[in-house]
N, C-alpha and C positions, 0 to 999 in steps of 0.2 A: 420264547426263549431259544437261545442257540447254544448248542453243546458241541464240543469237538468230537468227531467220530473218526475212528481209524478203520480202514477197509483193506483187507488183505486176502489174497487168493490162497486157499489151502492146497494140500497135495492132491485132493480129489477134484480140484477145479472150482469148488464153491467159493463164493466171496463172503468172508466172515467180517462182520461189522461189530465194533465194540465202542462203548462210550465210557472212557475212564472216569469221568466225573460221577457216574452212576454205577457203583460196583455191582458186577453181575449182570449188567444190561448188555446182552449180546444177542445178535441175530445173524442171519445168513441169507443168501440168495444165489440163484444159478447165474445171475448176471450182476454187474456193478449196480445197475439201476434197481434191480430187485433187492439187492442187499441194502441199498440206501433207503428204499421205501420201507423195508421190513424193520430197519433200526429206528426209523421215525415212529413207526407204530409201537415198537418196544419202549421207546423213550416216553411216549404219551401214556402208555399203560403204567410204566414205572412211576411217573409223576402223579398220576391219579391215585395209585396205591399209597404213595407217601402222604398225600393230602388226606386221604380217607383215614389213615391211621395217625394223623396228627404229627407226622414226622416233618422235620425241616426240609425244604426243597433247596438243593444246592444252587448257589449263584451260577448264572450262565458262564460258560467257558468257551470261548471261541478261539 
């Protein structure tokens, strides 16, 4: 599945990644690459939790 992700640098220089299709799914990293990798892990965990609890998984949004 593919989800749109937004990556922004904050005032401390960290890269903050969010996935609007998955409310509350946020991660960060010291570099862009680390931020992207961390949000991939966060999305995977988020989807596992939805499935575990019988919640609907949102349609992919690219």
